[in-house]
C-alpha positions as CSV (number, residue, x, y, z in Angstrom):
1,X,6.9,-34.6,-16.1
2,X,5.1,-34.1,-12.7
3,X,2.0,-32.2,-13.1
4,X,3.2,-29.6,-11.2
5,X,6.1,-29.2,-13.8
6,X,3.9,-29.0,-16.3
7,X,1.6,-26.8,-15.6
8,X,4.5,-23.8,-15.1
9,X,5.4,-25.0,-18.9
10,X,8.8,-26.9,-17.7
11,X,10.8,-29.5,-19.5
12,X,12.0,-32.2,-16.9
13,X,15.2,-34.2,-18.7
14,X,14.1,-38.0,-18.8
15,X,15.2,-41.5,-20.3
16,X,11.7,-41.6,-22.1
17,X,12.4,-40.8,-25.8
18,X,9.7,-38.4,-25.9
19,X,10.4,-36.9,-22.9
20,X,11.2,-33.4,-24.3
21,X,8.2,-33.5,-26.6
22,X,5.1,-32.0,-24.5
23,X,1.8,-33.6,-25.0
24,X,-1.6,-32.3,-26.6
25,X,-2.5,-32.5,-23.5
26,X,0.0,-30.3,-21.5
27,X,-0.3,-27.8,-24.1
28,X,-4.1,-27.4,-23.6
29,X,-3.6,-27.4,-19.8
30,X,-1.0,-24.5,-20.2
31,X,-3.4,-22.5,-22.7
32,X,-6.3,-23.1,-20.2
33,X,-4.2,-22.1,-17.0
34,X,-3.6,-18.3,-19.0
35,X,-7.1,-17.8,-19.9
36,X,-8.1,-18.2,-16.3
37,X,-5.1,-15.9,-15.3
38,X,-6.1,-13.3,-18.0
39,X,-9.8,-13.9,-16.7
40,X,-9.3,-13.6,-12.9
41,X,-7.1,-10.4,-13.8
42,X,-9.9,-8.6,-15.7
43,X,-12.2,-9.6,-13.3
44,X,-10.1,-8.2,-10.7
45,X,-9.8,-4.8,-12.5
46,X,-13.6,-4.8,-12.8
47,X,-14.4,-5.3,-9.2
48,X,-11.6,-2.5,-8.4
49,X,-13.1,-0.1,-10.8
50,X,-16.6,-1.0,-9.9
51,X,-15.8,-0.3,-5.8
52,X,-13.8,2.9,-6.6
53,X,-16.7,4.4,-8.6
54,X,-19.3,3.2,-6.0
55,X,-16.9,5.2,-3.2
56,X,-16.6,8.5,-5.2
57,X,-19.8,8.2,-5.6
58,X,-20.7,8.2,-2.1
59,X,-18.3,10.3,-0.8
60,X,-19.6,13.0,-3.5
61,X,-22.6,15.1,-2.9
62,X,-25.7,14.4,-5.1
63,X,-25.1,16.2,-8.5
64,X,-25.5,15.5,-12.2
65,X,-23.1,15.8,-14.9
66,X,-23.1,18.9,-17.0
67,X,-23.9,19.1,-20.8
68,X,-20.6,18.1,-22.3
69,X,-20.3,19.0,-26.3
70,X,-19.8,16.3,-28.6
71,X,-16.7,14.7,-26.6
72,X,-14.0,11.9,-28.0
73,X,-13.8,8.7,-25.8
74,X,-9.9,9.5,-26.0
75,X,-9.4,13.4,-26.9
76,X,-12.0,14.6,-25.1
77,X,-12.9,18.0,-26.3
78,X,-9.5,18.6,-27.6
79,X,-10.4,18.1,-31.2
80,X,-13.5,20.6,-31.0
81,X,-10.9,22.9,-29.4
82,X,-8.3,22.7,-32.1
83,X,-11.4,23.2,-34.9
84,X,-12.6,26.2,-33.1
85,X,-9.6,28.0,-32.0
86,X,-10.2,30.6,-34.4
87,X,-13.5,31.8,-32.5
88,X,-13.0,29.8,-29.3
89,X,-14.8,32.3,-27.4
90,X,-18.1,32.1,-29.9
91,X,-17.7,28.3,-29.8
92,X,-18.0,28.5,-26.0
93,X,-21.0,30.9,-25.9
94,X,-22.5,28.5,-28.8
95,X,-22.3,25.1,-26.5
96,X,-23.4,27.7,-23.3
97,X,-26.4,28.8,-24.9
98,X,-27.4,25.2,-26.1
99,X,-27.0,23.5,-22.5
100,X,-30.0,23.2,-20.3
101,X,-29.0,25.5,-17.7
102,X,-26.0,27.6,-19.6
103,X,-23.1,25.4,-18.0
104,X,-21.1,22.4,-19.5
105,X,-17.7,20.3,-18.9
106,X,-15.3,19.7,-21.5
107,X,-12.1,17.6,-20.6
108,X,-9.1,17.5,-22.3
109,X,-7.1,13.8,-23.8
110,X,-7.5,10.6,-21.6
111,X,-9.7,12.5,-19.3
112,X,-7.5,14.9,-18.0
113,X,-7.9,18.4,-17.3
114,X,-11.8,18.7,-16.6
115,X,-13.1,22.0,-16.7
116,X,-17.2,23.0,-16.0
117,X,-17.9,26.5,-17.5
118,X,-20.9,28.2,-16.7
119,X,-22.9,31.2,-18.3
120,X,-25.3,31.1,-15.5
121,X,-25.7,33.9,-13.2
122,X,-26.6,31.7,-9.7
123,X,-23.4,29.7,-10.9
124,X,-21.2,32.6,-11.1
125,X,-22.4,34.1,-7.7
126,X,-22.1,30.5,-6.0
127,X,-18.4,30.3,-7.7
128,X,-17.2,34.1,-7.0
129,X,-19.2,35.0,-3.6
130,X,-21.3,32.1,-1.9
131,X,-18.9,29.5,-1.8
132,X,-15.8,31.6,-2.7
133,X,-13.4,29.6,-0.2
134,X,-13.6,26.5,-2.4
135,X,-12.2,28.1,-5.4
136,X,-8.8,29.4,-5.6
137,X,-6.4,29.9,-8.4
138,X,-5.1,26.9,-7.7
139,X,-1.0,25.1,-8.7
140,X,-1.8,25.0,-12.5
141,X,-2.1,29.0,-12.5
142,X,0.6,29.5,-10.5
143,X,2.9,27.3,-11.9
144,X,2.3,28.7,-15.4
145,X,2.8,32.4,-14.4
146,X,5.1,32.4,-11.8
147,X,7.6,33.6,-13.6
148,X,6.3,36.8,-14.7
149,X,4.0,37.2,-11.1
150,X,5.4,35.5,-8.6
151,X,3.6,36.3,-5.2
152,X,1.7,38.7,-6.4
153,X,-2.1,39.5,-6.1
154,X,-3.3,37.9,-9.0
155,X,-1.7,34.4,-8.7
156,X,-1.7,34.5,-4.7
157,X,-4.4,32.6,-2.4
158,X,-5.0,31.9,1.1
159,X,-3.5,34.1,3.8
160,X,-0.9,35.9,1.0
161,X,-3.7,36.8,-0.9
162,X,-5.8,37.7,1.6
163,X,-3.0,40.2,3.0
164,X,-1.9,41.7,-0.4
165,X,-5.6,42.1,-0.4
166,X,-6.6,44.3,2.6
167,X,-3.4,46.5,1.6
168,X,-4.6,47.1,-1.8
169,X,-8.0,47.9,-0.7
170,X,-6.9,50.3,1.2
171,X,-4.5,51.9,-1.7
172,X,-7.3,52.4,-4.1
173,X,-9.7,54.4,-1.4
174,X,-7.1,56.6,-1.0
175,X,-8.0,60.6,-2.2
176,X,-4.1,60.8,-3.2
177,X,-3.8,57.8,-5.4
178,X,-7.0,59.0,-7.3
179,X,-5.8,62.5,-7.4
180,X,-2.6,61.3,-8.8
181,X,-4.2,59.1,-11.3
182,X,-6.2,61.6,-12.5
183,X,-3.7,64.5,-12.7
184,X,-1.0,61.4,-14.3
185,X,-4.0,61.0,-16.8
186,X,-4.9,64.7,-17.5
187,X,-1.1,65.5,-17.9
188,X,-0.4,62.6,-20.7
189,X,-3.3,63.1,-22.6
190,X,-2.5,66.5,-22.8
191,X,1.2,66.9,-23.7
192,X,1.3,63.0,-25.4
193,X,-1.3,61.2,-26.8
194,X,-3.6,64.3,-28.3
195,X,-0.8,66.1,-29.7
196,X,0.6,62.1,-31.2
197,X,-2.6,62.1,-32.7
198,X,-2.9,65.3,-33.9
199,X,1.1,65.4,-35.5
200,X,0.0,61.6,-36.9
201,X,-3.5,63.3,-39.0
202,X,-1.3,66.4,-40.0
203,X,1.7,64.6,-41.6
204,X,-0.9,62.5,-42.9
205,X,1.2,59.3,-41.8
206,X,-0.7,56.1,-40.9
207,X,-1.5,55.2,-37.4
208,X,-2.6,51.9,-35.2
209,X,-5.0,53.3,-32.7
210,X,-5.4,50.3,-31.1
211,X,-1.5,49.9,-30.8
212,X,-1.3,53.7,-29.5
213,X,-3.9,52.8,-26.8
214,X,-2.2,50.3,-25.5
215,X,1.2,52.5,-25.6
216,X,-0.4,54.8,-23.9
217,X,-2.7,53.1,-21.3
218,X,0.9,51.4,-20.8
219,X,2.8,54.3,-19.9
220,X,0.0,55.6,-17.6
221,X,0.2,52.2,-15.4
222,X,3.8,52.5,-15.3
223,X,3.7,56.1,-14.2
224,X,0.7,55.4,-11.2
225,X,2.5,51.8,-10.3
226,X,6.6,52.6,-10.4
227,X,5.9,56.4,-10.1
228,X,8.6,56.8,-12.7
229,X,7.2,58.3,-16.3
230,X,7.3,56.0,-19.4
231,X,7.1,57.2,-22.9
232,X,6.9,54.4,-25.0
233,X,4.0,55.7,-27.4
234,X,6.9,58.7,-27.7
235,X,9.7,55.8,-28.3
236,X,7.6,54.0,-30.9
237,X,9.7,54.6,-34.3
238,X,13.1,53.7,-31.4
239,X,14.1,50.8,-29.5
240,X,15.3,52.3,-26.2
241,X,14.6,51.5,-22.4
242,X,11.2,52.1,-22.2
243,X,10.3,50.4,-25.5
244,X,12.5,47.0,-24.1
245,X,10.3,47.2,-21.3
246,X,7.1,47.1,-23.1
247,X,8.5,44.4,-25.4
248,X,9.4,42.4,-22.2
249,X,5.9,42.7,-20.9
250,X,4.4,41.5,-24.4
251,X,6.3,38.9,-24.7
252,X,6.2,37.3,-21.4
253,X,2.0,37.6,-21.1
254,X,2.0,35.9,-23.9
255,X,4.0,32.8,-23.3
256,X,2.3,32.4,-20.2
257,X,-0.9,33.2,-20.8
258,X,-0.6,29.9,-23.6
259,X,1.1,28.1,-20.5
260,X,-2.2,28.2,-18.4
261,X,-4.1,27.0,-21.3
262,X,-1.9,24.1,-21.4
263,X,-0.7,21.3,-18.8
264,X,2.4,21.1,-17.6
265,X,4.7,18.7,-19.5
266,X,8.3,17.4,-19.1
267,X,9.3,18.8,-22.3
268,X,8.4,22.4,-20.9
269,X,10.3,21.3,-17.8
270,X,13.4,20.6,-20.0
271,X,13.4,23.5,-22.2
272,X,13.7,25.6,-19.0
273,X,16.1,23.2,-17.9
274,X,18.1,24.2,-21.3
275,X,17.2,27.4,-21.1
276,X,15.8,27.3,-24.7
277,X,12.5,28.0,-27.0
278,X,10.2,30.0,-25.0
279,X,11.6,28.9,-21.5
280,X,14.4,31.1,-22.6
281,X,12.7,33.8,-24.6
282,X,10.1,33.8,-21.3
283,X,13.5,33.9,-19.2
284,X,15.0,36.7,-21.1
285,X,11.9,39.0,-21.2
286,X,11.1,38.9,-16.9
287,X,14.9,39.7,-16.9
288,X,14.2,43.0,-18.6
289,X,11.0,43.5,-16.4
290,X,12.9,42.7,-13.1
291,X,16.0,44.9,-13.5
292,X,13.4,47.6,-14.4
293,X,11.6,46.8,-11.0
294,X,14.4,46.7,-9.1
295,X,15.7,49.8,-10.3
296,X,12.5,51.7,-9.2
297,X,12.5,49.7,-5.8
298,X,16.0,51.0,-5.2
299,X,15.5,54.2,-6.2
300,X,12.5,54.8,-4.1
301,X,14.2,53.3,-1.1
302,X,16.7,55.8,-0.8
303,X,14.5,58.3,-1.8
304,X,12.6,57.3,1.4
305,X,15.9,56.9,2.9
306,X,16.9,61.0,2.5
307,X,13.4,62.0,3.7
308,X,13.7,60.7,7.1
309,X,12.6,63.3,9.6
310,X,10.8,64.9,7.2
311,X,6.6,65.1,7.5
312,X,5.9,64.7,3.9
313,X,3.4,62.3,3.2
314,X,5.1,60.6,0.5
315,X,4.7,59.7,-3.4
316,X,1.2,58.4,-3.8
317,X,2.3,55.6,-6.3
318,X,1.3,52.0,-5.7
319,X,4.8,51.6,-5.1
320,X,5.8,54.0,-2.2
321,X,2.5,53.0,-0.6
322,X,3.4,49.5,-0.2
323,X,7.0,50.3,0.9
324,X,5.6,52.3,3.7
325,X,2.6,49.5,4.4
326,X,5.3,46.6,4.8
327,X,7.2,48.9,7.2
328,X,4.2,49.6,9.6
329,X,4.5,47.0,13.0
330,X,0.9,46.7,13.3
331,X,-1.7,44.5,11.8
332,X,-1.6,42.8,8.1
333,X,1.6,44.6,6.8
334,X,3.6,42.9,9.9
335,X,2.4,39.7,8.8
336,X,3.2,40.5,5.3
337,X,6.6,41.6,6.4
338,X,7.2,38.1,8.4
339,X,6.4,36.3,5.1
340,X,9.5,38.2,3.5
341,X,12.0,38.8,6.4
342,X,14.9,40.0,4.1
343,X,15.5,42.9,2.3
344,X,16.1,41.2,-0.7
345,X,13.0,38.8,-0.1
346,X,11.1,42.2,0.4
347,X,12.4,44.1,-3.0
348,X,11.3,40.5,-4.7
349,X,7.8,41.0,-3.0
350,X,7.4,44.3,-3.5
351,X,8.4,44.0,-7.3
352,X,5.6,40.8,-8.1
353,X,3.4,43.3,-6.5
354,X,3.9,46.3,-8.7
355,X,4.2,44.0,-11.7
356,X,1.0,42.6,-10.9
357,X,-0.7,45.7,-11.0
358,X,0.9,46.6,-14.0
359,X,-0.7,43.5,-15.7
360,X,-4.0,44.4,-14.8
361,X,-4.1,47.5,-16.4
362,X,-1.9,47.4,-19.1
363,X,-4.4,45.9,-21.7
364,X,-8.1,45.9,-19.9
365,X,-9.2,49.8,-21.1
366,X,-7.6,49.5,-24.1
367,X,-9.4,46.7,-25.3
368,X,-12.4,47.8,-24.0
369,X,-11.9,51.7,-26.0
370,X,-11.0,49.9,-29.2
371,X,-13.7,47.6,-29.3
372,X,-15.8,50.6,-28.0
373,X,-14.5,52.9,-31.0
374,X,-15.3,50.3,-33.6
375,X,-19.5,49.9,-31.8
376,X,-19.2,53.6,-32.6
377,X,-18.4,53.4,-35.9
378,X,-20.9,50.6,-36.9
379,X,-23.0,52.8,-35.1
380,X,-23.3,56.1,-35.9
381,X,-26.5,57.5,-33.9
382,X,-24.9,56.0,-30.5
383,X,-21.9,58.0,-32.0
384,X,-23.6,61.1,-32.3
385,X,-25.1,60.8,-29.0
386,X,-21.8,60.1,-27.4
387,X,-20.7,63.3,-29.5
388,X,-23.2,65.7,-28.2
389,X,-22.9,64.9,-24.5
390,X,-19.1,64.9,-24.3
391,X,-19.2,68.4,-26.0
392,X,-22.1,69.5,-23.3
393,X,-20.4,68.1,-20.4
394,X,-16.7,69.4,-20.8
395,X,-14.3,68.1,-18.2
396,X,-17.5,67.0,-16.2
397,X,-16.7,63.3,-16.5
398,X,-19.2,62.2,-13.5
399,X,-22.3,64.0,-16.0
400,X,-21.4,61.5,-19.0
401,X,-24.1,59.0,-18.2
402,X,-24.4,58.0,-22.1
403,X,-20.8,57.8,-22.3
404,X,-20.6,55.6,-19.4
405,X,-23.6,53.3,-20.7
406,X,-21.9,53.1,-23.9
407,X,-18.4,51.6,-22.5
408,X,-20.4,49.4,-20.1
409,X,-22.2,47.9,-23.2
410,X,-19.3,47.4,-25.2
411,X,-17.7,45.8,-22.2
412,X,-20.6,43.5,-22.5
413,X,-20.3,42.4,-26.0
414,X,-16.5,42.5,-26.1
415,X,-15.7,41.9,-22.2
416,X,-11.7,42.5,-21.4
417,X,-11.3,39.5,-19.9
418,X,-13.7,37.1,-21.8
419,X,-13.2,33.5,-19.9
420,X,-11.9,33.6,-16.3
421,X,-11.4,30.6,-14.0
422,X,-10.0,28.8,-10.8
423,X,-9.6,25.2,-9.6
424,X,-11.9,23.7,-6.7
425,X,-10.3,23.2,-3.6
426,X,-12.9,20.3,-2.6
427,X,-15.9,18.8,-4.5
428,X,-18.7,20.9,-5.3
429,X,-22.4,20.9,-6.3
430,X,-23.4,24.6,-8.3
431,X,-27.0,26.3,-8.1
432,X,-28.6,24.1,-11.1
433,X,-26.9,20.5,-9.5
434,X,-23.8,20.3,-11.8
435,X,-21.1,18.6,-9.6
436,X,-17.7,20.3,-9.6
437,X,-15.0,17.9,-8.3
438,X,-11.7,18.4,-6.2
439,X,-9.0,19.6,-9.1
440,X,-11.4,20.7,-11.5
441,X,-11.0,24.2,-13.1
442,X,-14.3,26.3,-12.7
443,X,-14.5,28.4,-15.3
444,X,-17.3,31.5,-16.3
445,X,-17.4,33.1,-19.7
446,X,-18.6,36.9,-19.2
447,X,-18.6,36.5,-23.4
448,X,-21.0,34.1,-23.3
449,X,-23.1,35.7,-20.9
450,X,-23.2,38.8,-23.0
451,X,-24.6,37.4,-25.9
452,X,-27.6,35.5,-23.6
453,X,-31.2,36.4,-24.5
454,X,-32.7,35.3,-21.0
455,X,-30.1,37.7,-19.6
456,X,-30.6,41.0,-22.4
457,X,-33.9,40.3,-24.0
458,X,-34.5,39.8,-28.3
459,X,-31.5,42.4,-29.0
460,X,-28.8,40.9,-27.3
461,X,-26.6,41.4,-30.0
462,X,-27.1,44.7,-30.5
463,X,-25.4,47.6,-29.2
464,X,-27.9,49.3,-27.3
465,X,-26.3,51.7,-24.4
466,X,-30.1,52.8,-23.4
467,X,-30.4,49.5,-21.6
468,X,-28.6,50.9,-19.0
469,X,-30.0,54.1,-18.6
470,X,-33.4,54.9,-16.7
471,X,-36.4,56.8,-17.5
472,X,-34.6,60.3,-16.4
473,X,-31.0,59.2,-18.1
474,X,-29.6,57.9,-14.5
475,X,-27.0,54.8,-15.2
476,X,-28.7,51.8,-13.9
477,X,-26.3,49.0,-13.1
478,X,-27.1,45.2,-12.8
479,X,-25.8,42.5,-10.3
480,X,-22.0,41.4,-10.9
481,X,-23.3,37.7,-11.1
482,X,-25.2,39.0,-14.5
483,X,-22.4,41.2,-15.8
484,X,-19.3,39.5,-14.3
485,X,-17.0,42.1,-16.3
486,X,-15.3,43.4,-13.0
487,X,-15.8,40.2,-11.3
488,X,-17.5,40.0,-7.9
489,X,-17.3,39.0,-4.7
490,X,-14.1,39.4,-2.9
491,X,-11.7,39.4,-5.8
492,X,-13.8,42.1,-7.6
493,X,-11.4,44.4,-9.6
494,X,-10.2,47.2,-7.4
495,X,-9.7,49.1,-10.2
496,X,-12.8,49.6,-11.7
497,X,-13.9,53.6,-10.9
498,X,-10.2,54.2,-11.9
499,X,-10.8,52.1,-15.3
500,X,-14.2,54.0,-16.1
501,X,-12.0,57.2,-14.7
502,X,-9.4,56.3,-17.8
503,X,-11.6,55.2,-20.4
504,X,-14.2,58.5,-20.4
505,X,-11.6,60.7,-20.2
506,X,-9.7,59.0,-23.0
507,X,-12.9,58.7,-25.2
508,X,-14.3,62.2,-24.5
509,X,-11.3,64.0,-25.5
510,X,-11.1,61.6,-28.9
511,X,-14.8,62.0,-29.8
512,X,-14.6,65.8,-28.7
513,X,-11.4,66.3,-31.3
514,X,-12.5,63.6,-33.9
515,X,-15.2,62.5,-36.0
516,X,-15.7,58.7,-36.3
517,X,-17.1,57.8,-39.5
518,X,-17.7,54.6,-42.0
519,X,-16.3,53.7,-45.3
520,X,-17.4,50.9,-47.8
521,X,-17.1,48.2,-46.4
522,X,-19.7,49.4,-44.1
523,X,-19.1,48.1,-40.4
524,X,-21.7,46.0,-39.3
525,X,-22.6,44.5,-36.1
526,X,-23.3,41.1,-38.3
527,X,-20.0,40.9,-39.3
528,X,-17.9,42.1,-36.5
529,X,-13.6,42.0,-36.6
530,X,-11.9,38.6,-35.3
531,X,-10.0,38.7,-32.2
532,X,-7.0,37.2,-30.6
533,X,-6.7,34.5,-28.3
534,X,-4.7,36.2,-25.4
535,X,-5.7,37.1,-21.7
536,X,-7.8,40.2,-22.7
537,X,-9.6,40.7,-25.8
538,X,-7.2,42.4,-28.4
539,X,-8.7,42.8,-31.9
540,X,-6.9,40.5,-34.4
541,X,-4.3,42.8,-36.5
542,X,-5.7,45.9,-35.1
543,X,-8.8,45.6,-37.4
544,X,-6.4,45.5,-40.6
545,X,-7.9,42.4,-42.0
546,X,-9.8,43.7,-45.5
547,X,-12.2,41.7,-45.1
548,X,-13.8,43.7,-42.0
549,X,-14.9,46.9,-41.8
550,X,-13.1,49.6,-41.3
551,X,-13.2,52.8,-38.7
552,X,-12.4,56.5,-40.0
553,X,-11.8,59.4,-37.4
554,X,-11.7,63.0,-39.4
555,X,-10.5,66.3,-37.3
556,X,-13.4,68.2,-36.7
557,X,-14.6,71.0,-39.0
558,X,-16.8,67.8,-40.9
559,X,-20.5,67.9,-41.3
560,X,-21.9,65.0,-39.3
561,X,-24.9,64.3,-41.1
562,X,-27.5,65.0,-38.6
563,X,-25.3,66.8,-36.1
564,X,-22.9,69.5,-36.4
565,X,-19.5,69.3,-34.8
566,X,-19.5,71.7,-31.5
567,X,-17.9,75.5,-32.1
568,X,-15.1,74.5,-29.2
569,X,-14.2,71.6,-31.5
570,X,-10.3,72.0,-32.2
571,X,-9.6,72.5,-36.2
572,X,-7.0,70.9,-37.7
573,X,-5.5,72.4,-40.9
574,X,-6.0,69.5,-43.3
575,X,-8.6,67.2,-43.2
576,X,-7.2,63.4,-43.0
577,X,-9.1,60.2,-42.6
578,X,-8.1,57.6,-39.6
579,X,-8.8,54.4,-41.2
580,X,-8.6,51.0,-40.3
581,X,-7.4,49.3,-43.1
582,X,-3.9,47.4,-44.5
583,X,-2.2,48.6,-47.4
584,X,-5.4,50.2,-48.7
585,X,-4.3,53.3,-51.4
586,X,-6.6,56.0,-52.7
587,X,-6.9,59.6,-52.5
588,X,-7.0,60.0,-49.1
589,X,-4.5,60.2,-46.9
590,X,-4.7,57.3,-44.1
591,X,-4.1,56.9,-40.5
592,X,-4.3,53.6,-39.4
593,X,-6.7,52.7,-36.0
594,X,-7.3,49.7,-33.9
């Protein structure tokens, strides 16, 4: 056997009797060679890893690693996420408070899905204003949400986003849209929402107020967006067309939100290809939304075609405004029209635009109002001050400064969107020195920021509307980077003033007409209701968990402790308690609200 064959472990046939049995020396040579090869591979791997690390470190800006709580070497923070899934936002708030600069890093299994989250106003300002161009929605968000919002404003980046933003900003600043929104709200309150509450109270029926508010808000935003009246509140007991649309939005939002939280997998692509599971449910829900949106668009096209030659200014709804803008031949309108040149592409884009605005207004104001009513129940002194003010001011919404402060304070503690994020386009460094690598998620937590002693003082966990008022009772806002409930910078919420108008109008109307009171178990700031892990901060179960406090709203005419109801209040013949509960039975007639 020659040396070369021995080293390769090959057998060479000869006439010698022991030629087919390798010697012990041959085995030793083979084993030595294998060990040498393994050591060589390990050395090459180590050299390569060190080279790439040093190259990355030289290329990256000087920075530090953010606080990363209890990561598993293999699973990252996945175990903590699962363990704290019922209190996810509170877990994040705890970790951010413990972090030296109120900024932390978390990552998924095998080092994937890195995210830097901050509750530091300087970091928020950097993400949303100072280095805005480096942070966009990213491919993951777009893939997760595309079936629902497509090329709409809230899923778009780059030039497509900036063009839509200009048109939307112009639309929201118009007097006609503000007047139209105000009129829709007033009519809906007078003809629908308040009579609905009155009827439920008079009948002694059970009512989930959070659900009623959600449907009322949905009907309003659909009317403002599409220019078509919706009636899900009145159709609650049935399942007609508007109810089907409401249910479709619920399903599509829930599935799309969960996809945003999880990485795309081959299994998801397979279920989409096979049209099964959540992929099928999402497709069916989006089909209902598409049918409604396209029907409204086609009807509006026919209406506009019949108006040609008339001098009227057209409808003030969002759909009509964007359709008119797309037909203009100059500025950003012509550029958008060039991006969607065919009639079908234009209709699809208009559908994406309007659906995005429906999503923006569907649950956010409802979330804020639901927590606001619970906080009033837990703080009766604040409830009395709100009642005194709304009774005194009547329809003067601008004069309701304390109500404005109370709603703002409610959103400090329970922001409608508790966690918001972007994706880094290139490597970056936050003001505190924390590194954010390209492709990482960059988040900010409005929920955690509302629970920072350094931002709000020792009473940061208390409901104190007075913190927003000056010595003369005037409202005193703070910088959006400290209170990012409506975001900040170029993506700041366009509907902020509209949202405040809607919330103050609804709250004032309900508080003037009904009394908010508390019955055992006592509503307490120390034991708030649980929340759901959804895109907006929804009260879990509508405050129907018997372990938590309940809210009761009594029709006017009841003594309210230190304060008496105004003589201008409406009186209902039968005093009925509106209570947060599940299956409670007593001598009272209960109207269940969230």
